[in-house]
N, C-alpha and C positions, 0 to 999 in steps of 0.2 A: 689573290691571283692578279698578276700584272701582264699586260700585253707582251712585255719583253720575254716572258717565259714560254710564249707560244711561237713556234716557228711558222714560217710561211704567212700567207693572208695579210701581207703588209697594206694592201690597197684597202681592204675591208676594215682593218684597224683604223686606218686614217679617216675613213668615212664615218665611223662610229665617234671618233674624237671630234671631227668637225660638227657633227649633229649635237654632240653634248655641249660644245662651245656656244651654239646658238641658243641653247635652252629651250629648243623645240623638239624635245624627244618624243617619238611616238609612244603613246601609252600602252601599246600591246604589240609585241614583236615576237616573231618565231624564227629561231635559229635552227634551221633544217639541214641536217648532214648525216651521212651514213655512219654506221657503227665504226668507231675507231677514228673519227674526225675530230676536229677541234670545236664543235658546236657548244659543248658544255663549258669548256675552258674559256672560250671567247665570251660567252654570256656572263660568266663569273668575273672575267677581267673588265668587261663593260660596267657591270654593277659596281665593282670597285672604283672605277674611274668616275662614275656619276656621283658618288658620295664622298670622293676624296676632297680633303681640305685644301690641298695645294697642288691641284693637277698641273702638269706642264703640257707642252704641245705634242708630246709622244706617248705619255703614259701617266698613271697615277704616281704620286710621290713615293708611296711605299713606306713612309715614315710616320705619318699622322696616325692619330688614334682610330679613325675610321678605317684606314688601310690595314692596321694591325688587327682590328676586329674582323674585317673581311678575310684576312688571311687565316684566322681561326674559324671563320664562318659562324661567328657568334654576334655579328653586328645586329643591334636591336631593330634596325629597319629593314633587315632581310628576312624573308620567309622562304624556306626551302620545302618544296612539295615534290613528292616522289612516290612511285608505286609501292604499296605495302601488301602484306598478306592480310586480307581482311575476312578471316573466317569467323570472327566473333562479332555478334550483333551489338555487344555492349562495349562502349568506349572505355579503354583502360589507359589512363594518363601515364602510368609508369612504363607500360609497354610502348606507348607512343614515344616517350622520352628516350627509351632505349634504341628505338629505331633511328631517331634523330642523331643520337650520339654516334651510333655505328656508321651511319651515312656520312656524318661529318668527317669521322676518322679516315674512312675509305677515300673520301674526296680530297682530303688534305694530302694523303699519300699519292693519289693518282687523279688529278683533275680531268683526265680523259676516261673516266670511268664508263664501263659498259653495263648494260642490263644483266648480261650473263655473270659478270663479276659481282654484281650486287646480289642477285638471287643465290649465287653460290655461297656468299658469305653469310646470308641469312637462312640458308638450308630450306628454301622452298622453290617451287617451279614457276615457270612463266604463267601458267594458267591461274595461279593464285594471286597474281599481281593485279592491283587496280588502285586508282585514286578514288576514294569514295566520296559521297555527298557530305559526309561529316567533315572531311578534310576541307572541302570548299567552304562549308560553314564557318570553319576556323579562320579561313582566309578573310572572308567577308567581315567577321567580327574584328580581326586585327586591323583592317583597313579603316575602321571607323575612328581610329586614333590617328593623330597627327604624327608626322615623322619625329623621332626622338633626337637624332643627331644630324644627319645629312639633310640635303634638300629633297630627297626622294625616299619613299617607301617602295621597296622592291620585292616583287614576288617572283621567284624562279620555280617554274613548273617543269620538272624533268620528265620527259616522255609523256606528253599530253595524249598520245594515242591510247594510254591506259586509263583515261578518265572514264569512269562509269557514266552511262548515258544520263542518269539522274544527276550526277555531279556536274556533267557538262552543261546540262540545262539550267542548273542552279547558278553556274558561273557566268552565263551568257551576258546577262544585263550588266554586271559589274565589269566584265571584260570590255564591253562596249562603251560604258559610261562609268569609269572608275572614279573614286574620290580624288580631289586635286592632289597633285605631287605623287602620284602612284604610277609605277611602271611595271607592267607584266613581262617577264622574259620567259617565253616558252621554249624548251629545248627538245626537239623531236628527231626521230630517225627514220620514220615511215610515213610519208605524206598521205598515202592511201588509207591509213588507219586512223587519221585524225579527222574528226567530224568536220564536214563542210561548214557548219555553223560557227565552229571555232576558227577555221582558217579564214573565213570571210571577215573576221573582226580583228585580224592581226596583220602587221606588216611582216612579209616573209623575206628572209635572207637564206640564200642557198649556200651552204658551206661545203667546199669539196674536200676530197681526201688529201692527205699529205703527199708531197712529192717524195721520191725516193731520196733525194739529197737531204731533205729535212729530217727524215726518219734516220738516216745514216748519221747525221750530225748529232741528233739527240742521243743516239746509242753511244757515240763516242764520248759525249759529255757526261752520260749517266753511268757507263761501264768502262772504266779506264783499262781493265784487263782484257778487253775484247780487241783482237787484232783487226786491222783495217779491212782485210779480206772478208772476215766473217760479218763485220758490220755492213759491208756492201751486199753480201749474200742475204742477210736477214731483211735489209731494206727492200731488196728485189722481191723476196718471197712474201713480204707483208702486204704487197699490193696497196700501199697508201694507208693502211690500217695501223695506227701507232699501237693500239692495244695488243693486236696480233704480234707486232714486233717484239713487244716486251715479253709476250708469252713464249715466243720462239727462242728467247735468250736461254730458257730453262731446258730447251730441247736441242737435241743434236741435229743441226741442219748441214754441218760441214760435209757430210758424205753424199748429200743429194746429187751434186754434179757427177761424181764418179758412178753413182748408182744409175743415174738417168742415162749417162752416155753409154755405159755398158749395156743397159737394157735396150736402148734404141738401136745399137749396133747388132745385137742379137735378133731383134725384129726384122731389121733390114736384110740380114743375112739368112733369116729363117732357121736359126739355131735353136730348135725346140729343146734339145737336151739341157743347154745352159739356161733356157727360160724356165724349165721345170725346176731346176736347182734354185734359181732366183726366187721362184714362187715360194719355195720352202722358207727361205730367209725372210722374205716379205711377210709371210704368215706369222712369224714369230715377233714382228714389230708390234708396238702399241698401236691402237687405232689412230691416235693423234699423229704418230710418225707416218702411218700409212697415208693419212689424209694430207700431211705435209709433202709427201713424195708426189702425190697426184697434183697438188697445187703447184709444186715446183715444175713438174712436167708440163702442166698447162701454160705456165709463164714462159717456159722455153719454147714451146710450140707456137705461142702467140708472138713471141719475139722473132721466131723464124718466119712466120707468116708476114708480119709487118716488114721484115727485111726483104721480102720478095717484092714489096711495093716501094722499096727504098724509102721507108718512113724514117726520116731523120729525127722525128719527135720521140722515137722509142729507142733509146740507146742503153746498152748493158755496160755497166761500169766494171765488169769482171773480165779481165783479159782471156782467160781459158774458155769461159762460157761464150764470150763474143766470138772467138775464133771457131768454136764448135758450131754455133748457130750459123755462122756464115758458110761453113762447109756443108752443113746439113741442108741449107737452103739451095745449094747447087745440085743436090741429088733428089729433091722432092718437088712435086708440083703444088700449086696453090690448092687444087681440089683434094690432094692427098693429105695436106696439112689440115684442111677443114674436117675431113673424116677422122684424123687422128685426134683432133680436139674434141669431137663429138664422142669418141670412144672413151677418152679420159674423163670427160664430164660424166658419162654414164657410170664409169667405174667408181668415181668419187661418190656419186649418188648411192650406189649399192653398199660401199664400205661404210658410209655415214649412217646407213641404216642396218648396220651389223650383218651385212652379207658375208659369207665365207670368203675370207680375204684371198686365200689360195686359188679358189675357183675364179673369183673376180679377176685377179691378176692374169692368170693363164688365159681365160677367155678374151680378155682385153688384148693381150699380147698376140694371140692367134688372129684376132680380127685385124690388128694392125699389120701382121705379116701379110694377110690378104690384101691390105691397102697398098702395100709396097709392090706386091706382085701384080697389081692391076694396071701397071704402066703399059 
């Protein structure tokens, strides 16, 4: 993985490169970013740069044996640690090897991997995931050896929030005082779930979500058959989450604007007959499509609200949507928009938990009719 393959975050990349050039790299660092951010990709790119034989001022060379090994995630000085299903008390080397091979393959295809994608590929649920004390024991054992190729032995711990408490306790001393030439790169998504004793021993980096422009550009580069309007719409709907953007490629989001604009007009005019008919159509959609509609409606409502405050930082790159949001903002108050957003969030909550979509949609629509009528 190279920095050039990761959009945005230029200032942070440059900071990492400057630190590497001084050879005063912090021995334990936490790349903390929300799901769908570049935290994992940035950590891998930094690991690649640290052990590159011929790094330049902007990136790893990408041609040396070390870079080639890192691209395949088979570098002898790299340890990958990640949550696994630990139902068996007996350590099975073959099973462990299969986990690692699957993880490598997924990561090579998608360096922005999420936990949901990992557990889906392995067919187990979130509750079964953990990083065990045995995993930590393997880390400590491997670190007793000197680096084979590069200047550093690098341990990437993906999602340290899933460290079992016994594993975390076993890791603390090594994390605080690692062997020479050792760098721990922890990649987390939820700061509150990471033990304070772990966080106090690492240098923390906050990784933000991607900009809409960055996601749009990645979609254009990855999917040549997507038209510009759909790339913009998916980037808008993804809310900075690159993994979600890739998921939306497989789903139909092109009709969301038409559906939303018709729905909000019916609510504004109090047209219950049309809303009942719409609820029948909505009920037949998949749960993911229903959730996508509510996400889209929330984004549009948020854009309208920010427009009321003349927020120049929030711009919609879609002409039809931008025009609609502007007109909607002229006909609703700030308090009405806040109430609409509350109703949409509640509807999303119920649908996500398998509530009856037809009833949820109709109830929400009636509540929003009342919101419009409260002027």
